[in-house]
N, C-alpha and C positions, 0 to 999 in steps of 0.2 A: 720343780715339784719333787718332794721326797718320795723315793720308791717305797713300796710296801715292805721290802726286806729291811731297809734302813729304819722304817717306823717300828718294825717288830724288834730290831736290835735295840733301839732306844727304849722301847717298853720293857724288853728283857733286862736291860741294865737297871732300870728303875725298880723292877720287881725283885731283882737280885739284891740290890742295895736295901730295899725295904725288908726283905726276909733276913738279911744278915744283921741289920740294925735291931729288928724286933727280937732276935735271938739274944742280943746283948741286954735288952731292956726288960724282958719279961721272963718269967720262969717257964720251964718246959711244960707243955700242955696248955698254955694260955691260948685262948681263941684267936687273938691277933696273930700269933705265930702261925697257927693253922691256916688262917685266912691268907696270909702272905705266901705261905708255901703253895696253896692252891693256885694263887695268881701266877706265881713263878712257874709252876708245873704247866699251867694252861698256855702261857707264853712260849715255853719250850716246845710244846706240842705243835704250835703253829710254825715256829721256826724250823722244826724238824720236818715239817711238811715241804719245806723248800730245800733243805740240805740235810744229809744224814749225820752231820757232825758239826758242832759249834765249838770253836776254840777261842777262849778269852785269854789275852796275855797282858801283863803289866810290864811295859817296856819303857824305862825311863819315867817320864811324867805323863805317859799316855796309856790309855786303855785301847787295846787292839782286839777287834773281833774278827776271826779268820785272819786275813792279811790286811785289814783296813783299820787305820786309826779312827776311832769314833768319838772319843771324849778324853778329857784330861783326867788323870788318876785322882785328882782332888774331888771329882764328882762322887767317888765312892767314900769320901771322908776318911775317918780313922780306920775304917775296915781295911784299907790298903796296907797299913802297917801290919795288921794281924795276918793278912794273907801272905805277905812277904816273909814275916817271921816264921810262919808255918811252912815255908817252902812251896807256897801255892801261887807262884807268879804266872803259871800257865795252867789253865783249866780246860780240859777237853770233855765235852758232854756229848755222848753218842745217842742216836735215835734209839728209843726203847727204854730210856731212863725212867725209873719209877719214882713215885712220890717219896717212898721210903729212902731211896738212894739220895734224893735231893735233901731230905731231912738229915741223913747221915753226914752229908757234906756241910750243911749249915751247923750241925753239932760240932764237927771237927774244927770249924773256924771259931765257934764260941768257946771251945776248950783251950784256945791259945791264950796264955796269960799275958795281960798288958805289960809291955816293957820287957818281956822275956827275950833274951838273945839266944837262948838255947834252941838248937835245931830240933824239930819234932819229927817223929816217924810219920810219914804220910799214910793216911788210911787207904785201905784197898776197897774200892767201890766199883762194882762190875762195869757200869756204863759211864763212870767219871774217872778220868785220868788226871792226876795232879802232879805238878813238877815245877822246876825252876826254869827261868828263861836265861839262857846264856847268850850274851851279845858278843858275837865274834865277827871277824871280817866275812864278807859274803862268800859262801862256798857253793859249789855246784850241788843242787839237791837240797837246799835249805827249805825250811818249812814254808816260808813265804813263797818261794819259787814253786814248790809242790802245789800249794793252794792255787796259784795263778795258772800253772800249767794244767792242773786238774780241771779247771773250768774250760781251758782251751780244748782239752781232750774231749770233755763232755759236749762242748759245742760242735766239735768236729764230728762226733758220732751223730748228732742231730742233723748236721748238714748232709752226712752220708745217707741218712734216712730219706731226706728230701731229694737227693740226687737219684736214689733208687726209684722213688715215686715218680719223679719227672721222666725218667727213662722209661718207666713202665707205661705211663699214661700218654706221653707225648712222643715217645720213640727215640728221644735223645736226652741225655743228661744236661743239666744247666751248667755250662762251662764257666760262666762268670762266677757263680756260687762256688764251684769247685776250686777255681784259681784263688779266690779270696781265702778260702779255708786253707789251702796248701801254703799260701804265703805265711800265715800265722804259724803253721807247723814247721815250715822250713826255718823260720827265725828261731823257733824254740830248739830245733835240732842243732843249729849253729851255736846258740848261746848256752843251752843247758841240756845237752843230749842225754845225760844219765837220768835226769828226772823224767824226761819224756819217755824214754825207753822203759823206765820202771812202770809207768802207767799202762803199758801194753800187757803187763802181767795180769791185769784184771780179768776175771773169768765170769762171763755172763752168757750162758748158752741161750737164754731167751732172746738175746739181742745179738746173736753171733754174727749174722750177715753183715751188720753195720760196724760192729767193733772190729771184725776181721778186715774190712775195707780200710779202716783207719790204721789198725795195727800194721798191716802189710805196707802201707804208705810210710809210716814212721820208721819201720825196720829197714825198708829199702833206702830211705833218705839217710838213716843212720849209717848204713854201710857205705853209701856213696860219699858221705861227708868224711868218713874215716879214710877213704881213698883219695881225698883231696878235691872232690867235686863240690862246687859251690855255685852261687848265683843262679841265673836262669836255668842252667842245666840241672842243678839240684832240684829245682821246682818241677821241671819236666819229668824227672825220675819219680818224684813223689806223686804227681798227678797221674802218670801212667800206672803206677802201682795201685793207687786209689781205685782206678777204673778197671783193674785187671779182670774182675769177675762180673762186670756190668751186664754181660750177655746172659747171665742167669735170670734176668728179668723176663726172658722169653721161655725159660724152662718151666714146664707145668708145676704148679705149687705142690701137687701130691708127690712128685718125684723129688723136688727140692727139699721138702721137709720130711721125707720118708725116714722112719726110725730104724727100719730093717735094712739088710743088705739089698742093694739094687739088683734087679735081674739084668741079664745081658742086654735085653732090649731097652730097659730103662737107662742103663749106663750109656748106651749109644745115644740116647736123647740128651742125657746130661752133658756128654762130651761136645755137643754142638754149641755150648755156650762160648767156646773160644772163637768160633767163626762168627756167631751172632754178635759178640762183643766187638770184634774187629770191624764188622760191617757198620754197626751202630756208631762207633767212634769216628770212622772215616767220614760219616755224614754229618758229624757234629761240628758246627762252626767254632773256631777258636780253640780247638783241641790240638795239642802238638802232635806231630806225625809219629812220635815215639809211642803214644798211647795205643793206637790200634795194633802196632807191632807187638807190644808186650801182651795185650789181650789175646792175640792169636798164638803167641809162642810160649806162654808161661807154663804150659804142661808138656812142652817138648824137653827132651834131655840131650845131653852132649853126645850120647852114643846113638842117637837117632830114634830112640824109643819115645813113648809118650803119645800124645795126640795133639792136633788132628792126625788121624791115621794117614799113612802113605806120604806124609809131608817129610821131606828131608832137607836139612840145612847144613852147609859146610861149617857154619859157626852160628852161634846165637848172639843176639844183641846183648851188650853189657847190662842194659836196663832189665832185659828179660832174666838174665842169670841172677842178678841181685833180687829181683822180685820173686823168682822161683824159690830161692833159699828162704826168703821171708815168708812166702806162702806156705810152704811145707812146715816150717818151724811153728808158725802161729796156729795152723790147723791141728797139728799134733799136740800142742800144749794146751789147747782149749777144750774145756769140758762141754760136751753137748749131750742131748737126750740119748744118743746112741753111742757115745764114746766118752770114756774117761780120759782125763788129761794125762799125757805121758810126761815123765820127768825129763829135764833138759838133757841129761847125759845120754838117755836113750835116743832122744831126737837127734842129737849131734852125731851119734853113732850111725843113724840112718843117713844123714847128710854126708858122712865121711866114707861110707862103705863103697865097695866096687871100684876102689882105687881111682876115683875121679872120672869114671865113665858116665855118671849121671850128672854130677855137679862139679864145677871147677874147684879143685881142692885148695888152691890158693885163696879163692874167695871164701870158702868154708872156714879155713884157718883164720882169716881176718874176722869173720863173723864170730867165731869162738872168742877171739880176743875182745871183740866189741861187747858181747853180752855175758861172757863167762859161762862156766859150767853151772854155776848157781847165780842167776842174774840178780841185779839190784831189785829189791822189793820182795824177793823170795824169803820165806821163813824156813829156817834150817835148824837141825839138831847138831850140836858140836860133838866132837869125839869124846869129850868128858861129860856130856849129858845136858849142858845148858841149851836153852833155846834162844835163837837170835834172828835178827833180820839183816840180810845182806845190804850194805850201804855203798860198797865200792868193789868193782872187779879188779883183781890184780892179774894183769895179762901174763906175766911170766909163770905164774902158778895158779891156774883157774880154780883149783881145788881149795885154795887158801885165800879167800877174799877178806876184805874188811867187813866186820859185822858189828851190829849193835845188840848187846846181850839184854834180853828182857825177862827171862826166867832162869832161876838158878838150877843146880843139878837135881834138887829135890822137887822141882816143878813149881816153886813159889815165884809169883810175880815180883820183880824187883821194884822198890819204890822209885829208884832212878836208874834208867838204862845207862850202860857204859859201853864204849867202843873198844874193839880189839882188832889189831892187825894180825891176822892169823899167820901171815908169812914171816912175822918177826918173832914168833913164839920161840922161847929159849928154855923155859922151865918145863920139865917133863910133866909136871902136875897141872899145867895150864892148858887151855884149849889150843890146839894147833891145826885143826882141819875140820871140815864139814863131814859129818857121818852120813846124813840123809836129809832130804827136804821133808818138810811136814806141812800139813794143811792148816793155815792160820785160823780157819773157821772152827777148828777143834778147840782153840784157845781163846776165842772171842777177841781176836786181834785184827786190827787193820794195819798191815805192815807199812803201807804207803804213808800212813800218818806218823810213822816213826822215823822216816827218812829225813 
């Protein structure tokens, strides 16, 4: 049976084809054009109810929607030639697109002269991004991988929600569900770590508890993998990190969600989640022994500070130390009702301070090499004024990553983004470093879509 999403995609392609063809056959303002635009707009609204972004690509002789081949290019007829001549082999339509924007796109296609080989400047449409498809050897972080891993990440957050609910109502989380989810994340960490780590940059304070669970698991496995950990042990690290805060299901909701600073009495209640989590996980069948250890220790520090109070350890478990770094990093960079997100350089300064008395500085240095000062997926302003998205961390010089430039120095959106290796900059007039991170929301950009 065809899924509702596939049915909508099929209807969308038919509506798109009809709108494009009618724009060629009838003069502007004709009621048939208006009717086809309305049908296309309605179908897009339904699709955007399922996903915030629809990407159509013309790859070889196939039409690909998101990462899924759905039809032969010939189904669009002669329109394909016009799209390719106009440099519109890849069309990304964001949620919120208006009928006027759709009409502007249709008009842009209609304006392409038949048989013209001259490249045209692509129109700037707020919710529609147009560009060419470049077919290259598979690289880490390709669009298809980001789409696939994006769904994996979204599914993981949904599973984390279910785990929290089962722990709250039944007293123990569902270990089988957790193991299945961790298996998928562990494979992604092994095969495409950069793309998966980039997804942890998503900021959603309304869903913080569950994204934090998933992010800490991914960041912990990413660190472990960079240290050579693989196989069952990697999955144990990931599962333990996923469950590190599970004891908070027993924390009163008014304390857990309080937007003001906790009182000393409230903080004492909050700190009990480490003991509660360890007890809960010890009673959960099929949970590895590492999980209750990490739940108990993840707020302890190397110098003996932290909590549970009065607990002293001659050393901390390796899984605990990796999880603690991930926990602090993700908590500080996440925007919540009561906290603005901190930039990565400030977070790393917190992790590096006190000369290794709180966190193992060897592990912190490896963490910096893993994520960079400006992690993949972050939007940044370059030293010469351009705006770009970080696409690769350069470990020897974390201030000079590889970036994809999307806005010029005057603030104009570029028709085609281009890549720069900042560490290779030679001309003094060219960008050579990152000046500051910026908020992509101010520029109506989804950085992950550009990786």
